[in-house]
C-alpha positions, 0 to 999 in steps of 0.5 A, spaced: 874 765 490 870 771 489 873 772 482 871 764 480 864 766 482 863 772 478 866 768 472 862 762 473 855 766 474 857 770 468 858 764 464 852 760 466 848 766 464 851 767 457 851 759 456 843 759 458 842 765 453 846 762 448 843 755 448 836 758 448 838 761 442 841 755 438 835 751 440 831 756 435 836 757 430 841 751 429 839 744 427 838 739 432 841 733 428 848 737 429 847 739 436 844 733 440 844 736 446 839 742 444 834 736 444 834 737 451 829 742 452 830 743 460 838 745 459 837 753 458 833 753 465 838 748 468 843 753 466 839 759 468 837 756 475 845 755 476 847 762 474 841 765 479 844 760 485 851 763 484 849 770 483 845 769 490 852 768 493 855 774 489 849 779 492 850 776 499 857 779 499 856 785 495 849 787 499 851 786 506 857 791 508 859 792 516 856 799 515 849 797 512 846 795 506 849 797 500 845 800 494 850 803 489 847 804 482 851 797 480 849 793 486 842 795 485 842 793 478 845 787 479 840 785 484 834 787 479 837 783 474 837 777 479 830 778 481 828 779 473 832 772 472 829 769 478 822 771 476 823 769 469 825 762 471 819 761 475 815 763 470 818 758 465 816 752 469 808 754 467 809 758 461 812 759 455 817 765 456 824 761 455 825 766 449 826 772 454 832 768 456 836 771 450 835 778 452 835 778 460 840 773 462 846 777 458 843 783 461 844 780 468 851 777 466 853 784 464 851 787 471 854 782 475 861 785 471 859 792 472 858 791 480 864 787 481 869 792 477 865 799 477 861 799 483 862 804 489 859 802 495 854 806 498 852 803 505 846 805 508 844 803 516 839 798 516 832 800 517 826 795 516 821 801 514 826 803 509 828 797 506 821 794 505 820 800 501 826 799 497 825 792 496 818 793 493 821 798 489 826 793 486 821 788 485 816 792 482 821 795 477 823 788 476 816 785 474 816 792 469 822 790 466 820 783 464 813 787 461 818 791 457 821 785 454 815 782 453 812 788 450 818 788 445 817 781 443 809 782 442 811 788 437 815 784 433 810 778 433 805 783 431 809 786 425 811 779 423 803 777 423 801 783 419 807 783 414 807 775 413 814 775 416 816 768 418 822 766 423 825 761 428 824 766 434 817 768 432 814 762 430 816 759 437 812 764 441 805 763 443 799 765 440 798 773 440 792 773 445 797 769 450 802 773 449 798 779 450 795 776 456 802 774 459 803 782 458 797 784 462 799 779 468 806 782 468 803 789 468 797 788 474 803 785 478 808 790 477 802 796 478 800 793 485 807 792 487 809 799 485 803 802 489 805 799 495 812 801 494 809 809 493 805 808 499 811 805 504 815 811 501 810 816 503 810 813 510 817 811 511 821 817 507 822 824 510 825 830 508 824 828 500 828 834 498 834 834 502 835 826 500 835 828 492 829 824 491 824 829 488 826 827 481 825 819 483 818 820 486 815 825 481 818 820 475 815 814 479 808 817 480 808 819 473 809 811 471 804 809 476 799 814 472 801 811 465 800 804 468 794 806 471 791 809 465 793 803 461 790 798 465 784 802 465 784 802 458 784 795 458 778 794 462 774 799 459 776 800 452 779 793 451 786 797 449 791 792 446 796 791 440 800 797 439 797 802 444 798 797 449 805 796 447 807 804 447 804 805 454 808 799 457 814 802 454 813 809 456 811 807 463 817 803 463 822 808 461 819 813 466 820 808 471 827 807 469 829 814 469 826 815 476 829 808 478 836 809 476 837 816 473 838 820 479 843 815 482 847 815 476 847 822 476 849 823 483 854 817 483 858 817 477 857 825 475 857 828 481 
């Protein structure tokens, strides 16, 4: 039964991304089903429901909550997919399905076949810090994808390049507004995560968390500078994209880098 859920969730994510890609590139006259614009959302929603059951199995162990690198990655991808589906109900972000959903499918397979369980005792304070960290990372992941799309759209407008993907995107001003909405949300969550970490985590050096904490703080500073630049100097375009990607890379290294080294190399 567990194998069936893995296969089902993976295929649903890939199908949703594939259908959205075909909607941009294929002739709808030859593919009548593509005319139904809610099909990618429906497939994505079903994938998320199936993914939820998988996470319930892999996260909760008898010894505590499992926060191994691939299980955490699967949880992040689930949350990113969930936020994306909800956002697609009121904003035109369906093109992000093409990048986000295959990532979720891949992390499901990694969690199922490569994960080494790392259970931790349940602690409400620590769990709140972890959940806030995961939620902020998920929002910044979406912001990074949005920044990449914004970069492609910006270059296409400057060089007068047309394409089905770029033509289907909202206006540049709308794309920038969506990016900064994501950045503000992620920044607030990251701030809360850092504060709960200070309160609930002891012996930071003994727990091999020093690199994660430093890189997370660096990310917070990068995003704080970017958002301040937006408010006071009207930063936008390439400058906003570069700072977004830089902050995300720092956060990614802090979030997964130490776990990869500790679990897979050491």
